[in-house]
NUVOLUM-394389 format. One record per residue (C-alpha): residue number from 1; x, y, z; residue in three letters. Coordinates in steps of 0.001 Angstrom, whole numbers, padded with zeros to 6 digits, always signed. Layout:
BEGIN
<nufi resi="NUM" px="X" py="Y" pz="Z" resn="ala"/>
...
//
This chain:
BEGIN
<nufi resi="1" px="-005041" py="+010858" pz="-001205" resn="met"/>
<nufi resi="2" px="-004688" py="+009539" pz="+002085" resn="arg"/>
<nufi resi="3" px="-001777" py="+009610" pz="+004537" resn="thr"/>
<nufi resi="4" px="-001202" py="+007408" pz="+007255" resn="leu"/>
<nufi resi="5" px="+002257" py="+007798" pz="+009336" resn="thr"/>
<nufi resi="6" px="+004339" py="+004951" pz="+010736" resn="val"/>
<nufi resi="7" px="+005536" py="+006839" pz="+014050" resn="ser"/>
<nufi resi="8" px="+008673" py="+006336" pz="+014633" resn="leu"/>
<nufi resi="9" px="+010262" py="+009139" pz="+016665" resn="gly"/>
<nufi resi="10" px="+012886" py="+011140" pz="+014174" resn="glu"/>
<nufi resi="11" px="+012988" py="+007957" pz="+011796" resn="arg"/>
<nufi resi="12" px="+008600" py="+008576" pz="+011116" resn="ser"/>
<nufi resi="13" px="+007512" py="+008361" pz="+007758" resn="tyr"/>
<nufi resi="14" px="+004312" py="+008583" pz="+005919" resn="pro"/>
<nufi resi="15" px="+002450" py="+006201" pz="+003603" resn="ile"/>
<nufi resi="16" px="+000903" py="+007911" pz="+001018" resn="his"/>
<nufi resi="17" px="-001987" py="+006366" pz="-000580" resn="ile"/>
<nufi resi="18" px="-004239" py="+006970" pz="-003729" resn="gly"/>
<nufi resi="19" px="-004440" py="+006825" pz="-007661" resn="pro"/>
<nufi resi="20" px="-002277" py="+008051" pz="-010203" resn="asp"/>
<nufi resi="21" px="+000393" py="+009268" pz="-007505" resn="leu"/>
<nufi resi="22" px="+002849" py="+008919" pz="-009597" resn="leu"/>
<nufi resi="23" px="+001890" py="+011722" pz="-011771" resn="asn"/>
<nufi resi="24" px="+001688" py="+014368" pz="-009080" resn="arg"/>
<nufi resi="25" px="+004571" py="+016101" pz="-010009" resn="gly"/>
<nufi resi="26" px="+005870" py="+017396" pz="-006583" resn="gly"/>
<nufi resi="27" px="+005172" py="+014616" pz="-004437" resn="leu"/>
<nufi resi="28" px="+008262" py="+011741" pz="-005026" resn="leu"/>
<nufi resi="29" px="+011230" py="+014729" pz="-005810" resn="pro"/>
<nufi resi="30" px="+009631" py="+016277" pz="-002043" resn="ser"/>
<nufi resi="31" px="+011664" py="+013287" pz="-000388" resn="tyr"/>
<nufi resi="32" px="+014663" py="+013214" pz="-002729" resn="leu"/>
<nufi resi="33" px="+017100" py="+016047" pz="-000590" resn="asp"/>
<nufi resi="34" px="+019789" py="+014367" pz="-003105" resn="ser"/>
<nufi resi="35" px="+021626" py="+014875" pz="-006433" resn="lys"/>
<nufi resi="36" px="+022303" py="+011167" pz="-006959" resn="gln"/>
<nufi resi="37" px="+019746" py="+008995" pz="-007037" resn="ile"/>
<nufi resi="38" px="+019284" py="+005598" pz="-008278" resn="leu"/>
<nufi resi="39" px="+015989" py="+003475" pz="-009135" resn="val"/>
<nufi resi="40" px="+015699" py="+000273" pz="-008696" resn="val"/>
<nufi resi="41" px="+012933" py="-001804" pz="-011105" resn="thr"/>
<nufi resi="42" px="+011980" py="-004824" pz="-013187" resn="asn"/>
<nufi resi="43" px="+011389" py="-006261" pz="-016172" resn="thr"/>
<nufi resi="44" px="+008208" py="-006026" pz="-015807" resn="thr"/>
<nufi resi="45" px="+007748" py="-002840" pz="-013980" resn="val"/>
<nufi resi="46" px="+010158" py="-000831" pz="-016164" resn="ala"/>
<nufi resi="47" px="+008040" py="+000000" pz="-019306" resn="pro"/>
<nufi resi="48" px="+005502" py="+000461" pz="-017355" resn="leu"/>
<nufi resi="49" px="+006503" py="+002932" pz="-015228" resn="tyr"/>
<nufi resi="50" px="+010223" py="+003830" pz="-015037" resn="leu"/>
<nufi resi="51" px="+009890" py="+006884" pz="-017112" resn="glu"/>
<nufi resi="52" px="+007148" py="+008389" pz="-014809" resn="arg"/>
<nufi resi="53" px="+009703" py="+008662" pz="-012152" resn="val"/>
<nufi resi="54" px="+012499" py="+009324" pz="-014430" resn="leu"/>
<nufi resi="55" px="+010243" py="+012561" pz="-015476" resn="asp"/>
<nufi resi="56" px="+009985" py="+013410" pz="-011850" resn="gln"/>
<nufi resi="57" px="+014006" py="+013900" pz="-011659" resn="leu"/>
<nufi resi="58" px="+015225" py="+016258" pz="-014273" resn="glu"/>
<nufi resi="59" px="+018112" py="+018137" pz="-012637" resn="gly"/>
<nufi resi="60" px="+019654" py="+014863" pz="-010939" resn="lys"/>
<nufi resi="61" px="+022545" py="+012728" pz="-011310" resn="gln"/>
<nufi resi="62" px="+019981" py="+009229" pz="-012210" resn="val"/>
<nufi resi="63" px="+020939" py="+005622" pz="-012874" resn="ala"/>
<nufi resi="64" px="+018736" py="+002824" pz="-013380" resn="thr"/>
<nufi resi="65" px="+019405" py="-001011" pz="-012512" resn="val"/>
<nufi resi="66" px="+016432" py="-003237" pz="-014005" resn="thr"/>
<nufi resi="67" px="+016166" py="-006380" pz="-012771" resn="leu"/>
<nufi resi="68" px="+015021" py="-009877" pz="-013689" resn="pro"/>
<nufi resi="69" px="+011337" py="-010468" pz="-012325" resn="asp"/>
<nufi resi="70" px="+010514" py="-012757" pz="-009961" resn="gly"/>
<nufi resi="71" px="+011515" py="-014305" pz="-006188" resn="glu"/>
<nufi resi="72" px="+014476" py="-016579" pz="-008035" resn="ser"/>
<nufi resi="73" px="+016474" py="-013351" pz="-008357" resn="tyr"/>
<nufi resi="74" px="+016004" py="-011675" pz="-004627" resn="lys"/>
<nufi resi="75" px="+019988" py="-012854" pz="-004347" resn="thr"/>
<nufi resi="76" px="+022943" py="-011605" pz="-003351" resn="met"/>
<nufi resi="77" px="+024337" py="-011498" pz="-007077" resn="glu"/>
<nufi resi="78" px="+021112" py="-008705" pz="-007746" resn="ser"/>
<nufi resi="79" px="+022481" py="-006798" pz="-004759" resn="ala"/>
<nufi resi="80" px="+025466" py="-007004" pz="-005944" resn="leu"/>
<nufi resi="81" px="+024447" py="-005934" pz="-009205" resn="ala"/>
<nufi resi="82" px="+023088" py="-002769" pz="-007279" resn="val"/>
<nufi resi="83" px="+026115" py="-002009" pz="-005528" resn="phe"/>
<nufi resi="84" px="+028277" py="-001949" pz="-008741" resn="asp"/>
<nufi resi="85" px="+025527" py="+000373" pz="-010299" resn="ala"/>
<nufi resi="86" px="+026204" py="+002786" pz="-007364" resn="leu"/>
<nufi resi="87" px="+030420" py="+002457" pz="-007240" resn="leu"/>
<nufi resi="88" px="+030260" py="+002150" pz="-010865" resn="glu"/>
<nufi resi="89" px="+028194" py="+006124" pz="-010955" resn="his"/>
<nufi resi="90" px="+030782" py="+007213" pz="-008044" resn="lys"/>
<nufi resi="91" px="+027570" py="+007691" pz="-005769" resn="phe"/>
<nufi resi="92" px="+028573" py="+008577" pz="-002122" resn="asn"/>
<nufi resi="93" px="+026272" py="+007879" pz="+000732" resn="arg"/>
<nufi resi="94" px="+024178" py="+010799" pz="+000275" resn="asn"/>
<nufi resi="95" px="+022826" py="+009032" pz="-002353" resn="ala"/>
<nufi resi="96" px="+019182" py="+007857" pz="-002703" resn="his"/>
<nufi resi="97" px="+017903" py="+004706" pz="-003966" resn="leu"/>
<nufi resi="98" px="+013974" py="+004423" pz="-004945" resn="ile"/>
<nufi resi="99" px="+012370" py="+000707" pz="-005145" resn="ala"/>
<nufi resi="100" px="+009851" py="+000852" pz="-007809" resn="leu"/>
<nufi resi="101" px="+008501" py="-002681" pz="-008268" resn="gly"/>
<nufi resi="102" px="+006888" py="-005409" pz="-006019" resn="gly"/>
<nufi resi="103" px="+008232" py="-007015" pz="-003013" resn="gly"/>
<nufi resi="104" px="+011150" py="-008764" pz="-004337" resn="val"/>
<nufi resi="105" px="+012430" py="-005130" pz="-005746" resn="val"/>
<nufi resi="106" px="+011413" py="-003282" pz="-002454" resn="gly"/>
<nufi resi="107" px="+012989" py="-006078" pz="+000024" resn="asp"/>
<nufi resi="108" px="+016558" py="-006147" pz="-002160" resn="leu"/>
<nufi resi="109" px="+016361" py="-002318" pz="-002463" resn="thr"/>
<nufi resi="110" px="+015873" py="-001789" pz="+001073" resn="gly"/>
<nufi resi="111" px="+018533" py="-004358" pz="+002033" resn="phe"/>
<nufi resi="112" px="+021182" py="-002771" pz="-000557" resn="ala"/>
<nufi resi="113" px="+020345" py="+000850" pz="+001007" resn="ala"/>
<nufi resi="114" px="+020836" py="-000396" pz="+004358" resn="ala"/>
<nufi resi="115" px="+024841" py="-001717" pz="+003587" resn="cys"/>
<nufi resi="116" px="+025754" py="+000412" pz="+000837" resn="tyr"/>
<nufi resi="117" px="+028263" py="+002867" pz="+002889" resn="gln"/>
<nufi resi="118" px="+026653" py="+001638" pz="+006016" resn="arg"/>
<nufi resi="119" px="+022989" py="+003075" pz="+005467" resn="gly"/>
<nufi resi="120" px="+021516" py="+005828" pz="+002485" resn="val"/>
<nufi resi="121" px="+018003" py="+006617" pz="+002202" resn="pro"/>
<nufi resi="122" px="+015478" py="+004833" pz="-000023" resn="phe"/>
<nufi resi="123" px="+012055" py="+005194" pz="-001232" resn="val"/>
<nufi resi="124" px="+009619" py="+002477" pz="-002147" resn="gln"/>
<nufi resi="125" px="+007102" py="+002767" pz="-004927" resn="ile"/>
<nufi resi="126" px="+004550" py="-000461" pz="-004536" resn="pro"/>
<nufi resi="127" px="+003350" py="-001519" pz="-007696" resn="thr"/>
<nufi resi="128" px="+001326" py="-004895" pz="-006178" resn="thr"/>
<nufi resi="129" px="-001238" py="-005430" pz="-003700" resn="leu"/>
<nufi resi="130" px="+001091" py="-007537" pz="-001829" resn="leu"/>
<nufi resi="131" px="+003838" py="-004967" pz="-001546" resn="ala"/>
<nufi resi="132" px="+001211" py="-001863" pz="-000734" resn="gln"/>
<nufi resi="133" px="-000155" py="-003544" pz="+002180" resn="val"/>
<nufi resi="134" px="+002910" py="-005409" pz="+003905" resn="asp"/>
<nufi resi="135" px="+006480" py="-005845" pz="+002487" resn="ser"/>
<nufi resi="136" px="+006997" py="-001929" pz="+001507" resn="ser"/>
<nufi resi="137" px="+005690" py="-000794" pz="+005257" resn="val"/>
<nufi resi="138" px="+007765" py="-001658" pz="+008112" resn="gly"/>
<nufi resi="139" px="+011608" py="-001667" pz="+007022" resn="gly"/>
<nufi resi="140" px="+012388" py="-005054" pz="+007105" resn="lys"/>
<nufi resi="141" px="+014891" py="-005890" pz="+003665" resn="thr"/>
<nufi resi="142" px="+016691" py="-009029" pz="+003489" resn="ala"/>
<nufi resi="143" px="+017859" py="-011295" pz="+000244" resn="val"/>
<nufi resi="144" px="+017509" py="-015155" pz="+000488" resn="asn"/>
<nufi resi="145" px="+019501" py="-018223" pz="+000532" resn="his"/>
<nufi resi="146" px="+019369" py="-021257" pz="-000739" resn="pro"/>
<nufi resi="147" px="+018676" py="-022425" pz="+002695" resn="arg"/>
<nufi resi="148" px="+016464" py="-020257" pz="+004008" resn="gly"/>
<nufi resi="149" px="+014010" py="-017214" pz="+002628" resn="lys"/>
<nufi resi="150" px="+014960" py="-013583" pz="+003709" resn="asn"/>
<nufi resi="151" px="+017969" py="-015117" pz="+006044" resn="met"/>
<nufi resi="152" px="+019592" py="-012170" pz="+005573" resn="ile"/>
<nufi resi="153" px="+018901" py="-008618" pz="+005802" resn="gly"/>
<nufi resi="154" px="+018449" py="-005791" pz="+008101" resn="ala"/>
<nufi resi="155" px="+016089" py="-003117" pz="+009468" resn="phe"/>
<nufi resi="156" px="+015974" py="+000128" pz="+007321" resn="his"/>
<nufi resi="157" px="+013070" py="+002255" pz="+007439" resn="gln"/>
<nufi resi="158" px="+012677" py="+003864" pz="+004114" resn="pro"/>
<nufi resi="159" px="+012060" py="+007867" pz="+004356" resn="lys"/>
<nufi resi="160" px="+008268" py="+007215" pz="+002864" resn="cys"/>
<nufi resi="161" px="+005640" py="+005126" pz="+000793" resn="val"/>
<nufi resi="162" px="+004266" py="+005876" pz="-001940" resn="ile"/>
<nufi resi="163" px="+001504" py="+003732" pz="-002628" resn="ala"/>
<nufi resi="164" px="-000058" py="+004502" pz="-006642" resn="asp"/>
<nufi resi="165" px="-003306" py="+002345" pz="-006591" resn="leu"/>
<nufi resi="166" px="-002996" py="+002926" pz="-010443" resn="ser"/>
<nufi resi="167" px="-000475" py="+000593" pz="-010482" resn="thr"/>
<nufi resi="168" px="-002705" py="-002073" pz="-009377" resn="leu"/>
<nufi resi="169" px="-004545" py="-001349" pz="-012929" resn="asp"/>
<nufi resi="170" px="-002142" py="-003489" pz="-014646" resn="thr"/>
<nufi resi="171" px="-001262" py="-006177" pz="-011996" resn="leu"/>
<nufi resi="172" px="-002236" py="-009916" pz="-013137" resn="ala"/>
<nufi resi="173" px="-005443" py="-011764" pz="-011467" resn="asp"/>
<nufi resi="174" px="-002773" py="-014185" pz="-009859" resn="arg"/>
<nufi resi="175" px="-000434" py="-011173" pz="-008188" resn="glu"/>
<nufi resi="176" px="-003844" py="-009537" pz="-006910" resn="leu"/>
<nufi resi="177" px="-004892" py="-012620" pz="-005077" resn="ser"/>
<nufi resi="178" px="-001560" py="-013472" pz="-003443" resn="ala"/>
<nufi resi="179" px="-001516" py="-009639" pz="-002667" resn="gly"/>
<nufi resi="180" px="-005086" py="-010309" pz="-000723" resn="leu"/>
<nufi resi="181" px="-003669" py="-013140" pz="+001333" resn="ala"/>
<nufi resi="182" px="-001658" py="-010721" pz="+003314" resn="glu"/>
<nufi resi="183" px="-004524" py="-008590" pz="+003315" resn="val"/>
<nufi resi="184" px="-006914" py="-011648" pz="+004678" resn="val"/>
<nufi resi="185" px="-003440" py="-011962" pz="+007290" resn="lys"/>
<nufi resi="186" px="-004122" py="-008291" pz="+009230" resn="tyr"/>
<nufi resi="187" px="-008165" py="-009595" pz="+010085" resn="gly"/>
<nufi resi="188" px="-006990" py="-012577" pz="+011271" resn="leu"/>
<nufi resi="189" px="-004203" py="-011465" pz="+013831" resn="ile"/>
<nufi resi="190" px="-005716" py="-008307" pz="+015133" resn="arg"/>
<nufi resi="191" px="-009092" py="-007071" pz="+013445" resn="asp"/>
<nufi resi="192" px="-012289" py="-009201" pz="+013551" resn="glu"/>
<nufi resi="193" px="-014231" py="-006658" pz="+011906" resn="pro"/>
<nufi resi="194" px="-011860" py="-005891" pz="+008955" resn="phe"/>
<nufi resi="195" px="-011994" py="-010013" pz="+008624" resn="phe"/>
<nufi resi="196" px="-015861" py="-009730" pz="+008166" resn="arg"/>
<nufi resi="197" px="-015293" py="-006876" pz="+005977" resn="trp"/>
<nufi resi="198" px="-013778" py="-009130" pz="+003819" resn="leu"/>
<nufi resi="199" px="-016179" py="-012063" pz="+003758" resn="glu"/>
<nufi resi="200" px="-018544" py="-009509" pz="+002544" resn="glu"/>
<nufi resi="201" px="-016390" py="-007510" pz="+000061" resn="his"/>
<nufi resi="202" px="-014321" py="-010201" pz="-001605" resn="met"/>
<nufi resi="203" px="-015863" py="-010168" pz="-004812" resn="glu"/>
<nufi resi="204" px="-015837" py="-006117" pz="-005014" resn="ala"/>
<nufi resi="205" px="-011628" py="-006981" pz="-004299" resn="leu"/>
<nufi resi="206" px="-011444" py="-009165" pz="-007060" resn="leu"/>
<nufi resi="207" px="-013439" py="-006622" pz="-009440" resn="arg"/>
<nufi resi="208" px="-010890" py="-004557" pz="-008686" resn="arg"/>
<nufi resi="209" px="-013521" py="-002060" pz="-007553" resn="asp"/>
<nufi resi="210" px="-011215" py="+001205" pz="-006911" resn="pro"/>
<nufi resi="211" px="-013230" py="+002142" pz="-003339" resn="glu"/>
<nufi resi="212" px="-013170" py="-001308" pz="-001762" resn="ala"/>
<nufi resi="213" px="-009400" py="-001679" pz="-002972" resn="leu"/>
<nufi resi="214" px="-008331" py="+001767" pz="-001605" resn="gly"/>
<nufi resi="215" px="-010064" py="+000687" pz="+001598" resn="tyr"/>
<nufi resi="216" px="-008473" py="-002326" pz="+001948" resn="ala"/>
<nufi resi="217" px="-005504" py="-001343" pz="+001482" resn="ile"/>
<nufi resi="218" px="-005524" py="+001706" pz="+003848" resn="glu"/>
<nufi resi="219" px="-006996" py="-000810" pz="+006814" resn="arg"/>
<nufi resi="220" px="-004250" py="-003340" pz="+006161" resn="ser"/>
<nufi resi="221" px="-001297" py="-000270" pz="+006041" resn="cys"/>
<nufi resi="222" px="-002758" py="+001241" pz="+009292" resn="his"/>
<nufi resi="223" px="-002801" py="-002075" pz="+010731" resn="asn"/>
<nufi resi="224" px="+000638" py="-002429" pz="+009896" resn="lys"/>
<nufi resi="225" px="+001536" py="+000916" pz="+010978" resn="ala"/>
<nufi resi="226" px="+000314" py="+000261" pz="+014422" resn="glu"/>
<nufi resi="227" px="+002144" py="-002497" pz="+015117" resn="val"/>
<nufi resi="228" px="+005488" py="-001114" pz="+013726" resn="val"/>
<nufi resi="229" px="+005336" py="+002135" pz="+015411" resn="ala"/>
<nufi resi="230" px="+004859" py="-000643" pz="+018767" resn="ala"/>
<nufi resi="231" px="+007561" py="-003060" pz="+018112" resn="asp"/>
<nufi resi="232" px="+009743" py="-001829" pz="+014980" resn="glu"/>
<nufi resi="233" px="+012402" py="-004593" pz="+016086" resn="arg"/>
<nufi resi="234" px="+009749" py="-007679" pz="+016125" resn="glu"/>
<nufi resi="235" px="+010655" py="-008658" pz="+019758" resn="thr"/>
<nufi resi="236" px="+006900" py="-008612" pz="+020577" resn="gly"/>
<nufi resi="237" px="+003925" py="-008043" pz="+018677" resn="glu"/>
<nufi resi="238" px="+005452" py="-007659" pz="+015416" resn="arg"/>
<nufi resi="239" px="+006057" py="-011645" pz="+015200" resn="ala"/>
<nufi resi="240" px="+002157" py="-011764" pz="+014829" resn="thr"/>
<nufi resi="241" px="+002819" py="-010768" pz="+011364" resn="leu"/>
<nufi resi="242" px="+004403" py="-013523" pz="+010715" resn="asn"/>
<nufi resi="243" px="+000958" py="-015951" pz="+010932" resn="leu"/>
<nufi resi="244" px="+001280" py="-018504" pz="+008011" resn="gly"/>
<nufi resi="245" px="+004882" py="-017479" pz="+006991" resn="his"/>
<nufi resi="246" px="+006902" py="-020374" pz="+008763" resn="thr"/>
<nufi resi="247" px="+004824" py="-022970" pz="+007135" resn="phe"/>
<nufi resi="248" px="+004913" py="-020242" pz="+003711" resn="gly"/>
<nufi resi="249" px="+008607" py="-019923" pz="+003533" resn="his"/>
<nufi resi="250" px="+009086" py="-023762" pz="+003807" resn="ala"/>
<nufi resi="251" px="+007098" py="-024070" pz="+001072" resn="ile"/>
<nufi resi="252" px="+008809" py="-022039" pz="-000768" resn="glu"/>
<nufi resi="253" px="+011848" py="-023053" pz="-000181" resn="thr"/>
<nufi resi="254" px="+010958" py="-026136" pz="-000767" resn="gly"/>
<nufi resi="255" px="+009932" py="-025810" pz="-003983" resn="leu"/>
<nufi resi="256" px="+012629" py="-023501" pz="-005235" resn="gly"/>
<nufi resi="257" px="+011601" py="-019460" pz="-005093" resn="tyr"/>
<nufi resi="258" px="+009936" py="-018804" pz="-007616" resn="gly"/>
<nufi resi="259" px="+008033" py="-022053" pz="-007455" resn="gly"/>
<nufi resi="260" px="+005194" py="-020677" pz="-005954" resn="ile"/>
<nufi resi="261" px="+004401" py="-016974" pz="-005211" resn="leu"/>
<nufi resi="262" px="+004735" py="-015555" pz="-001544" resn="his"/>
<nufi resi="263" px="+001305" py="-014425" pz="-001091" resn="gly"/>
<nufi resi="264" px="+000128" py="-018318" pz="-002590" resn="glu"/>
<nufi resi="265" px="+002646" py="-019576" pz="-000069" resn="ala"/>
<nufi resi="266" px="+001526" py="-017561" pz="+002802" resn="val"/>
<nufi resi="267" px="-002221" py="-018142" pz="+002148" resn="ala"/>
<nufi resi="268" px="-001959" py="-022301" pz="+002427" resn="ile"/>
<nufi resi="269" px="+000472" py="-021765" pz="+005616" resn="gly"/>
<nufi resi="270" px="-002139" py="-019729" pz="+007245" resn="met"/>
<nufi resi="271" px="-004674" py="-022924" pz="+006749" resn="cys"/>
<nufi resi="272" px="-001674" py="-024683" pz="+008133" resn="gln"/>
<nufi resi="273" px="-001977" py="-022477" pz="+011301" resn="ala"/>
<nufi resi="274" px="-005461" py="-022182" pz="+011280" resn="ala"/>
<nufi resi="275" px="-005615" py="-026145" pz="+012114" resn="asp"/>
<nufi resi="276" px="-002831" py="-026398" pz="+013948" resn="leu"/>
<nufi resi="277" px="-004679" py="-023736" pz="+016418" resn="ser"/>
<nufi resi="278" px="-008078" py="-026234" pz="+016190" resn="arg"/>
<nufi resi="279" px="-005802" py="-028921" pz="+016951" resn="arg"/>
<nufi resi="280" px="-004614" py="-027444" pz="+020089" resn="leu"/>
<nufi resi="281" px="-007938" py="-026542" pz="+021460" resn="gly"/>
<nufi resi="282" px="-008043" py="-022586" pz="+020278" resn="trp"/>
<nufi resi="283" px="-009506" py="-022029" pz="+017188" resn="leu"/>
<nufi resi="284" px="-013609" py="-023655" pz="+016640" resn="ala"/>
<nufi resi="285" px="-013914" py="-025638" pz="+013619" resn="glu"/>
<nufi resi="286" px="-015972" py="-023096" pz="+012043" resn="arg"/>
<nufi resi="287" px="-013334" py="-020740" pz="+012429" resn="asp"/>
<nufi resi="288" px="-011054" py="-022828" pz="+010531" resn="val"/>
<nufi resi="289" px="-013474" py="-023223" pz="+007505" resn="glu"/>
<nufi resi="290" px="-014510" py="-019537" pz="+007682" resn="arg"/>
<nufi resi="291" px="-010896" py="-018878" pz="+007190" resn="ile"/>
<nufi resi="292" px="-010174" py="-021514" pz="+004155" resn="val"/>
<nufi resi="293" px="-013484" py="-020646" pz="+002410" resn="ala"/>
<nufi resi="294" px="-012489" py="-016571" pz="+002631" resn="leu"/>
<nufi resi="295" px="-008864" py="-017848" pz="+001342" resn="leu"/>
<nufi resi="296" px="-010481" py="-020173" pz="-001555" resn="ala"/>
<nufi resi="297" px="-012408" py="-017209" pz="-002482" resn="arg"/>
<nufi resi="298" px="-009751" py="-015089" pz="-002994" resn="ala"/>
<nufi resi="299" px="-008774" py="-017714" pz="-005410" resn="arg"/>
<nufi resi="300" px="-005871" py="-018742" pz="-003289" resn="leu"/>
<nufi resi="301" px="-004156" py="-022158" pz="-002761" resn="pro"/>
<nufi resi="302" px="-005373" py="-023999" pz="+001104" resn="val"/>
<nufi resi="303" px="-002888" py="-027118" pz="+000211" resn="arg"/>
<nufi resi="304" px="+000306" py="-027299" pz="-000328" resn="pro"/>
<nufi resi="305" px="+001423" py="-028735" pz="-003666" resn="pro"/>
<nufi resi="306" px="+001952" py="-032760" pz="-004226" resn="ala"/>
<nufi resi="307" px="+005185" py="-034150" pz="-002866" resn="gly"/>
<nufi resi="308" px="+005922" py="-031897" pz="-000417" resn="leu"/>
<nufi resi="309" px="+005779" py="-033867" pz="+003245" resn="gly"/>
<nufi resi="310" px="+006137" py="-033729" pz="+006542" resn="ala"/>
<nufi resi="311" px="+009600" py="-034399" pz="+006880" resn="asp"/>
<nufi resi="312" px="+010317" py="-031925" pz="+004412" resn="ala"/>
<nufi resi="313" px="+008136" py="-029307" pz="+005806" resn="phe"/>
<nufi resi="314" px="+010023" py="-029695" pz="+009321" resn="leu"/>
<nufi resi="315" px="+013774" py="-029231" pz="+007752" resn="glu"/>
<nufi resi="316" px="+012615" py="-025925" pz="+006131" resn="his"/>
<nufi resi="317" px="+010787" py="-024631" pz="+009260" resn="met"/>
<nufi resi="318" px="+013488" py="-025281" pz="+011544" resn="ala"/>
<nufi resi="319" px="+015592" py="-022482" pz="+009721" resn="val"/>
<nufi resi="320" px="+013127" py="-019717" pz="+010935" resn="asp"/>
<nufi resi="321" px="+013941" py="-016351" pz="+012551" resn="lys"/>
<nufi resi="322" px="+011530" py="-017253" pz="+014804" resn="lys"/>
<nufi resi="323" px="+012828" py="-020452" pz="+016080" resn="asn"/>
<nufi resi="324" px="+014994" py="-020208" pz="+019741" resn="leu"/>
<nufi resi="325" px="+017442" py="-023037" pz="+021253" resn="glu"/>
<nufi resi="326" px="+016530" py="-025556" pz="+018243" resn="gly"/>
<nufi resi="327" px="+013063" py="-025290" pz="+019090" resn="arg"/>
<nufi resi="328" px="+010218" py="-024233" pz="+016449" resn="leu"/>
<nufi resi="329" px="+008124" py="-021830" pz="+017643" resn="arg"/>
<nufi resi="330" px="+004751" py="-020506" pz="+015486" resn="leu"/>
<nufi resi="331" px="+002503" py="-017599" pz="+015214" resn="ile"/>
<nufi resi="332" px="-001164" py="-018976" pz="+015729" resn="leu"/>
<nufi resi="333" px="-004727" py="-017820" pz="+016399" resn="leu"/>
<nufi resi="334" px="-006755" py="-017823" pz="+019485" resn="glu"/>
<nufi resi="335" px="-009837" py="-016616" pz="+017834" resn="cys"/>
<nufi resi="336" px="-010470" py="-014474" pz="+014315" resn="ile"/>
<nufi resi="337" px="-008818" py="-011487" pz="+015498" resn="gly"/>
<nufi resi="338" px="-006250" py="-012496" pz="+018144" resn="lys"/>
<nufi resi="339" px="-002824" py="-013978" pz="+017222" resn="ala"/>
<nufi resi="340" px="-000530" py="-015136" pz="+020006" resn="his"/>
<nufi resi="341" px="+002941" py="-014376" pz="+020053" resn="leu"/>
<nufi resi="342" px="+005546" py="-017127" pz="+018985" resn="pro"/>
<nufi resi="343" px="+005112" py="-020193" pz="+021390" resn="met"/>
<nufi resi="344" px="+006969" py="-023243" pz="+020928" resn="pro"/>
<nufi resi="345" px="+005223" py="-026339" pz="+019397" resn="val"/>
<nufi resi="346" px="+004902" py="-029873" pz="+020555" resn="asp"/>
<nufi resi="347" px="+005555" py="-032230" pz="+017287" resn="leu"/>
<nufi resi="348" px="+003071" py="-034233" pz="+017659" resn="ala"/>
<nufi resi="349" px="+000242" py="-031713" pz="+016544" resn="pro"/>
<nufi resi="350" px="+001965" py="-030164" pz="+014479" resn="leu"/>
<nufi resi="351" px="+002959" py="-033476" pz="+012280" resn="arg"/>
<nufi resi="352" px="-000296" py="-034178" pz="+012448" resn="ser"/>
<nufi resi="353" px="-001487" py="-030948" pz="+010380" resn="thr"/>
<nufi resi="354" px="+001632" py="-031526" pz="+008223" resn="leu"/>
<nufi resi="355" px="-000021" py="-035251" pz="+007505" resn="asp"/>
<nufi resi="356" px="-003197" py="-033735" pz="+006679" resn="glu"/>
<nufi resi="357" px="-002096" py="-030965" pz="+004259" resn="tyr"/>
<nufi resi="358" px="+000213" py="-033611" pz="+002932" resn="gly"/>
<nufi resi="359" px="-002859" py="-035724" pz="+001274" resn="arg"/>
<nufi resi="360" px="-003701" py="-035722" pz="-002113" resn="ala"/>
//
């Protein structure tokens, strides 16, 4: 097991990374100094790992909520199901929540923990690659609104993150690739040597080579932890973690949540951001080609689905948390390994990129 730290003063917490962590009997209970525990999971993960978690909670008052699986269930209705369970079991403000699942479960559980009685502790146990390298770390919690992704949420840091690499053994190939999009993102925004490493080891990652996966997850978490420690509330550098996300969220919203995986949408969005960066004279054509090629090798889509034109993109991109005073602001690339902070973008080059990526 390797342990990283998200350094936030008295709210600092560890990220534990390693195989078979759910079988380490003393690890999870050491972060649960409450008798009242609510485990939130979904219908895919529960049959695989819920019993392992419950076995470690003997002697506690435990309740569970098992939600349907998928982005379309990251809603206020699902959050209300969590609140209903907390109230039904008369859980107090000392209760702890456990998020056992992927990014949807983690975001939603964190949001519920942030809101219940004005905030209760929670633990992240991410079971997808995307959740392990990104969404479980940093305290961003949210649910979706039909008009915008993650528009209802709060910053609420977990007590710890337990990333059991063995849970990736049961992850579908498509979900693995979706997680690789967020891994590639770290190389693009701040870690050019890591990007080169990914170019050399992508096939090993797709084969689920344990050494390669462990290294990629640890390096991704290291990058995320550094950014969050420097800018917890996203007033500066942390915004660069959203590379490709404004485009990607527009795709998710436009197709209806669940029509495409988050990582797939982000992969397309990063290709669009790279193309726009080239049009603005920053990114070399060769680097755009490298980015697109690496994402394609990760078995990710690099163009949006048919039917989502420039006007639809612009409508959905207008609902974005980075926008300011009615102006669209995007994260773009100065080069591989260096992202630009959110900047206003002229409509003409943006529309050229959207038109290019709207072609069949």
